[in-house]
C-alpha positions, 0 to 999 in steps of 0.5 A, a space after each residue: 350548559 350542555 347538560 341543561 340543553 340535553 335535559 331540556 330536549 329530554 324533557 320535551 320528549 317526555 312531556 309530549 308535543 303540546 306541553 309548552 314550557 312544561 317539558 323544558 322545566 321537567 328537563 331542567 329538573 332532571 338535569 339538576 337531579 342528575 347533577 346531585 345524584 350521580 356523584 353519590 351513586 358513583 361513590 356508592 358503586 366505588 365503595 361496593 366494588 372495593 368491598 367486593 374486592 376485599 371480600 374476594 381476597 379474604 376468601 382466596 387466602 387460607 386462614 391458618 391459626 398463628 401457631 400452625 406449623 408445617 408437618 414433616 412428610 410421612 414416609 
């Protein structure tokens, strides 16, 4: 309910002072769009964050072949 009120107030500002119900309709549409798009945007952001963490971890760890063994110190 608060989202609808905030959307109507935002739509009123967008539409201007002499717009009548047009601002409320725009605000309601903006609130409905935000309600549908915010979870999708959050999921995309979370997936991007996780991908970045995995990529950073792979770059930090050295990739040695499985048959590599340490060599004795020379000297």
